[in-house]
C-alpha positions as CSV (number, residue, x, y, z in Angstrom):
1,M,0.0,0.0,0.0
2,E,1.4,3.4,-1.0
3,T,1.2,6.7,0.7
4,T,1.7,10.3,-0.5
5,E,3.1,12.7,2.1
6,I,4.6,16.1,2.5
7,V,8.2,16.3,3.7
8,L,9.9,19.1,5.5
9,A,13.5,18.6,4.4
10,G,15.0,21.4,6.3
11,V,14.6,25.1,7.3
12,G,13.1,26.9,4.3
13,E,10.2,28.5,2.6
14,P,6.9,26.5,2.3
15,E,7.6,25.9,-1.4
16,A,10.8,24.0,-0.4
17,M,8.6,21.2,1.0
18,L,8.7,17.9,-0.9
19,V,5.8,15.8,-2.1
20,R,6.9,12.1,-2.1
21,S,5.3,8.7,-2.4
22,R,6.5,5.6,-0.6
23,E,5.4,2.2,0.3
24,L,3.6,2.1,3.6
25,P,4.7,-0.6,6.0
26,A,2.2,-3.2,7.0
27,P,0.5,-2.4,10.4
28,G,1.9,-4.4,13.3
29,A,-0.1,-5.9,16.1
30,G,-2.1,-3.1,17.8
31,Q,-1.7,-0.8,14.8
32,A,-4.0,0.5,12.0
33,V,-3.7,1.9,8.6
34,V,-5.8,5.1,8.5
35,R,-6.7,6.8,5.2
36,V,-6.5,10.5,6.0
37,E,-9.6,12.6,5.1
38,A,-8.5,15.8,6.8
39,S,-5.4,17.2,8.5
40,G,-4.9,20.6,10.0
41,V,-2.4,23.5,9.4
42,S,-1.5,25.0,12.7
43,F,1.0,27.4,14.2
44,A,3.2,24.4,15.0
45,E,4.0,23.8,11.3
46,Q,4.8,27.5,10.8
47,Q,7.4,27.1,13.6
48,M,8.7,23.8,12.4
49,R,9.5,25.0,8.9
50,R,11.7,27.6,10.6
51,G,13.3,25.0,12.8
52,K,11.9,26.8,15.9
53,Y,9.2,24.5,17.3
54,Y,10.0,23.2,20.8
55,D,11.1,19.5,20.7
56,Q,10.5,19.1,16.9
57,P,12.4,16.1,15.4
58,A,15.5,16.4,13.2
59,F,14.9,17.1,9.5
60,P,13.6,15.5,7.3
61,F,10.2,14.6,8.6
62,V,6.5,14.7,7.7
63,P,4.6,17.5,9.6
64,G,0.9,17.3,10.6
65,Y,-0.2,17.8,14.2
66,D,-3.5,16.0,13.9
67,L,-5.8,14.2,11.5
68,V,-9.2,12.6,10.9
69,G,-9.6,9.6,8.7
70,V,-11.0,6.1,8.1
71,V,-9.5,2.9,9.3
72,E,-8.5,0.8,6.2
73,A,-6.7,-2.1,7.9
74,L,-5.8,-3.5,11.3
75,G,-2.6,-5.3,12.1
76,G,-2.7,-8.6,14.0
77,R,-5.5,-9.0,16.5
78,A,-7.9,-6.1,16.9
79,A,-6.9,-3.8,19.7
80,P,-9.0,-1.3,21.7
81,G,-8.8,2.4,20.8
82,A,-8.2,5.3,23.2
83,G,-10.1,4.7,26.4
84,G,-10.7,1.0,25.7
85,S,-13.3,1.0,22.9
86,P,-12.9,-1.2,19.8
87,V,-11.9,0.2,16.5
88,E,-13.1,-1.3,13.3
89,V,-12.2,-1.2,9.6
90,G,-14.3,1.4,7.9
91,Q,-14.7,3.5,11.1
92,R,-13.9,7.3,11.1
93,V,-11.4,8.2,13.7
94,A,-9.3,11.1,14.9
95,A,-5.8,11.3,16.3
96,L,-3.3,13.7,17.8
97,T,0.0,13.0,16.0
98,K,2.3,16.1,16.5
99,I,4.0,15.1,13.3
100,G,3.1,12.8,10.4
101,G,-0.4,13.9,9.6
102,W,0.3,15.5,6.2
103,A,-0.1,12.3,4.3
104,D,-2.9,10.4,2.6
105,R,-2.3,7.2,4.6
106,V,-0.6,6.6,7.9
107,V,0.1,3.8,10.3
108,L,-0.9,4.6,13.9
109,D,-1.3,2.8,17.2
110,V,-4.9,1.8,17.6
111,A,-4.8,3.0,21.2
112,D,-4.3,6.5,19.9
113,L,-7.4,6.6,17.8
114,V,-10.7,8.2,18.9
115,P,-13.9,7.4,17.1
116,V,-15.7,10.2,15.3
117,P,-19.5,9.9,15.6
118,D,-21.9,9.7,12.7
119,G,-23.1,13.1,11.6
120,V,-19.8,14.9,12.0
121,S,-17.8,15.3,8.8
122,A,-14.0,14.8,8.6
123,A,-13.4,18.5,8.1
124,E,-15.7,19.5,11.0
125,A,-14.1,17.0,13.3
126,E,-10.6,18.2,12.3
127,T,-11.3,21.7,13.6
128,V,-11.7,20.4,17.2
129,V,-8.9,17.8,17.5
130,V,-5.9,19.8,18.6
131,N,-7.7,23.1,18.7
132,G,-10.8,21.9,20.6
133,V,-8.9,19.8,23.1
134,T,-6.5,22.7,23.7
135,A,-9.3,25.2,24.2
136,W,-11.4,22.9,26.4
137,R,-8.6,22.0,28.7
138,M,-7.3,25.6,29.1
139,L,-10.8,26.9,29.8
140,H,-12.1,24.2,32.1
141,R,-9.0,22.5,33.6
142,T,-6.3,25.2,33.7
143,A,-8.2,28.4,34.3
144,R,-11.4,26.8,35.6
145,V,-13.6,29.7,34.4
146,R,-17.1,29.9,35.7
147,A,-20.4,31.2,34.3
148,G,-20.7,34.9,34.6
149,Q,-17.0,35.6,34.6
150,T,-15.2,37.6,31.9
151,I,-12.2,36.4,29.9
152,V,-9.9,37.7,27.2
153,V,-8.9,35.6,24.2
154,L,-6.1,36.9,22.1
155,G,-6.3,35.9,18.5
156,A,-10.0,35.1,19.0
157,N,-10.5,34.5,15.3
158,G,-7.8,31.8,15.0
159,G,-8.2,28.0,15.1
160,V,-7.9,27.7,18.9
161,G,-9.4,31.1,19.6
162,S,-12.6,30.7,17.7
163,T,-13.3,27.4,19.4
164,L,-12.4,28.8,22.8
165,V,-14.8,31.7,22.3
166,Q,-17.6,29.2,21.5
167,L,-16.9,26.9,24.4
168,A,-16.7,29.9,26.8
169,R,-20.0,31.4,25.5
170,H,-21.6,27.9,25.8
171,A,-20.5,27.9,29.5
172,G,-22.1,31.3,30.1
173,V,-18.8,33.2,30.1
174,R,-18.4,36.8,28.8
175,V,-15.6,36.9,26.1
176,I,-13.5,39.8,25.0
177,G,-11.6,38.8,21.9
178,T,-8.8,40.4,19.9
179,A,-8.6,40.4,16.1
180,S,-8.0,42.7,13.2
181,P,-11.0,44.9,12.3
182,R,-12.0,42.7,9.4
183,G,-12.6,39.8,11.8
184,H,-14.8,41.8,14.2
185,D,-18.1,40.9,12.6
186,R,-17.4,37.2,12.8
187,L,-16.4,37.5,16.4
188,R,-19.7,39.2,17.2
189,E,-21.5,36.4,15.5
190,L,-19.6,33.9,17.8
191,G,-20.7,36.0,20.8
192,A,-17.5,37.8,21.6
193,I,-16.8,41.5,22.2
194,P,-14.2,42.4,19.6
195,V,-11.1,44.5,20.3
196,D,-8.6,45.6,17.6
197,Y,-5.3,44.0,18.5
198,H,-3.5,47.0,17.1
199,D,-5.0,49.1,19.9
200,D,-3.8,49.4,23.5
201,V,-5.5,46.1,24.5
202,P,-5.0,46.3,28.3
203,A,-6.5,49.8,28.3
204,R,-9.4,48.8,26.2
205,V,-10.1,45.7,28.4
206,R,-10.0,47.9,31.5
207,E,-12.8,50.0,29.9
208,L,-14.9,46.8,29.4
209,A,-13.9,45.1,32.6
210,P,-12.8,47.8,35.2
211,E,-12.0,45.2,37.9
212,G,-10.0,43.0,35.6
213,V,-10.8,39.6,34.0
214,A,-10.9,36.1,35.3
215,A,-8.6,34.7,32.7
216,V,-6.5,35.7,29.7
217,F,-5.6,33.2,27.0
218,D,-2.4,34.3,25.3
219,H,-0.7,32.5,22.3
220,V,1.5,35.5,21.5
221,G,4.1,35.5,24.3
222,G,7.1,37.8,24.0
223,P,7.1,41.2,25.7
224,G,3.3,41.6,25.3
225,I,2.8,38.9,27.9
226,A,3.2,41.5,30.5
227,G,0.1,43.3,29.2
228,S,-1.9,40.1,29.5
229,W,-0.8,39.7,33.1
230,R,-2.0,43.3,33.9
231,M,-5.5,42.6,32.6
232,L,-6.2,40.0,35.3
233,A,-8.4,40.6,38.3
234,R,-7.2,39.4,41.7
235,G,-7.6,35.6,41.6
236,G,-7.4,35.6,37.8
237,T,-5.4,33.2,35.7
238,L,-3.1,33.9,32.7
239,V,-2.8,30.9,30.4
240,S,0.0,31.1,27.9
241,Y,0.0,28.5,25.1
242,G,2.5,29.8,22.5
243,S,5.1,32.3,21.4
244,A,3.7,33.6,18.1
245,S,5.5,36.9,18.5
246,T,8.9,35.2,18.0
247,R,7.9,33.3,14.8
248,D,9.8,35.5,12.4
249,K,12.6,36.6,14.8
250,P,16.1,35.0,14.7
251,G,17.2,32.8,17.5
252,S,16.2,29.6,19.2
253,G,12.6,28.7,19.5
254,T,13.4,26.5,22.5
255,L,15.1,29.4,24.3
256,A,12.1,31.7,23.7
257,V,9.8,29.1,25.3
258,L,12.1,28.5,28.3
259,K,12.3,32.3,28.9
260,L,8.5,32.5,28.8
261,V,8.0,29.6,31.2
262,A,10.5,31.1,33.6
263,R,8.7,34.4,33.5
264,L,5.4,32.8,34.2
265,A,6.9,30.8,37.1
266,A,8.3,34.0,38.6
267,W,4.9,35.7,38.5
268,N,3.3,32.8,40.4
269,H,5.3,33.9,43.4
270,L,4.0,37.4,43.5
271,P,1.6,38.1,46.4
272,N,-1.3,39.4,44.3
273,G,-3.5,36.3,44.1
274,R,-3.0,35.8,40.4
275,G,-1.7,32.7,38.6
276,A,0.2,32.1,35.4
277,H,0.5,28.8,33.5
278,F,2.1,27.5,30.3
279,F,-0.3,25.1,28.7
280,N,1.3,21.9,27.2
281,L,-1.1,19.7,25.3
282,W,1.3,16.7,25.7
283,A,1.9,17.0,29.4
284,G,1.6,13.6,31.2
285,K,1.6,11.5,28.0
286,A,5.1,10.1,28.6
287,R,4.5,9.2,32.3
288,H,0.8,8.3,32.3
289,L,0.1,7.1,28.8
290,D,-3.1,5.1,29.5
291,R,-4.6,8.0,31.4
292,Y,-3.6,10.5,28.7
293,R,-5.3,8.4,26.1
294,A,-8.5,8.0,28.2
295,E,-8.7,11.7,28.9
296,L,-8.2,12.5,25.2
297,R,-11.0,10.1,24.3
298,A,-13.3,11.8,26.9
299,D,-12.4,15.3,25.8
300,L,-12.7,14.7,22.1
301,G,-15.9,12.7,22.6
302,R,-17.4,15.7,24.4
303,L,-16.4,18.1,21.7
304,F,-17.6,15.8,18.9
305,A,-21.0,15.6,20.7
306,M,-21.2,19.4,20.9
307,L,-20.5,19.6,17.2
308,A,-23.2,17.1,16.4
309,A,-25.7,18.9,18.6
310,G,-24.9,22.3,17.2
311,S,-23.7,23.6,20.5
312,I,-20.5,24.7,18.7
313,T,-19.9,25.1,15.0
314,A,-16.9,24.0,13.0
315,Q,-14.8,27.0,11.9
316,V,-13.1,26.0,8.6
317,A,-11.3,28.9,7.2
318,R,-10.4,27.2,3.9
319,T,-9.5,23.8,2.6
320,F,-6.5,22.9,0.4
321,L,-5.5,19.7,-1.3
322,L,-2.7,17.8,0.4
323,T,-0.4,18.5,-2.6
324,E,-1.2,22.2,-2.1
325,A,0.4,22.2,1.4
326,A,2.8,25.0,0.6
327,A,-0.1,27.3,-0.5
328,A,-2.0,26.3,2.6
329,L,0.9,27.1,4.8
330,R,1.4,30.5,3.1
331,F,-2.3,31.2,3.6
332,A,-2.2,30.3,7.3
333,E,0.9,32.4,7.9
334,A,-0.8,35.5,6.3
335,G,-3.6,35.3,8.9
336,G,-6.7,37.5,8.7
337,F,-9.2,34.6,8.6
338,T,-11.4,32.9,11.2
339,G,-11.0,29.2,12.0
340,K,-8.7,26.5,10.8
341,V,-7.0,25.8,7.5
342,V,-7.6,22.1,6.6
343,L,-5.8,19.8,4.1
344,V,-7.9,17.2,2.3
345,P,-6.8,14.3,0.0
346,S,-5.6,15.1,-3.5
347,E,-7.5,12.2,-5.0
């Protein structure tokens, strides 16, 4: 069985990525061949092509942080999927991969596959795999925001941001979201109060929430993280989950993350009742693999159910063919859209 995949051969422009075909190895015991129906373009790939993503593998490798597809074959005896449920040939599933998702077929451990319910399309499901799990966990597990509180979401029109806005509004939380002016109408439709990110955001937020906010979700990092900290009310929580401000700056991506984490840790020792956290989607996987898989299944199952019920809506910014990955990455890096960029099979 053959697979077509996109390869990052080294640091370079998106157009330097390679399209290659190779023979896919047969799945071993406890593995499955998944025919990919959708994979996402995220900030991680933008950093990876620059060699700046924290803990990325050595070049060359196939990027692709997550995927949705159909099980084509099982190796050996059938094995349970994430959380213990069976996975069958012909079933639509989702997986967090970190790398490897930009392909039309992949071999994955069955235990990492999460069933996608009927009524949820591949592209719809794709929008909540990494983005939805990230947003859900930051909102409900890290910040533990409650109904009636106010939060700030930076980049509220992005893949994570637009999902976070919807989850917060569904939970009865007031949302102030930053975006460029052309995205403000869409943010209003999602239920957020838009703020132009070019403005003095902390000052504008103080006008809207004079006592400060319960939580700020910041994917930007860099010097601006101090402004996010200032927006918090006493008892509030800053959740940092990226360093987008350093994307185009020279230097080590790892060092930028370590500096950010150190700064957040220092703030936690200040006697002002506020908390700061760096969110890591992969935390706990290496030490508690079974629990990590079970929690992923529970979180994704909840999000898929919300999609199916219409409690949240999939935000697909645009779809590109897999072989158009370079154009998709260019589009994603240009920004100015709402939702997630999705790659679909070229066949």
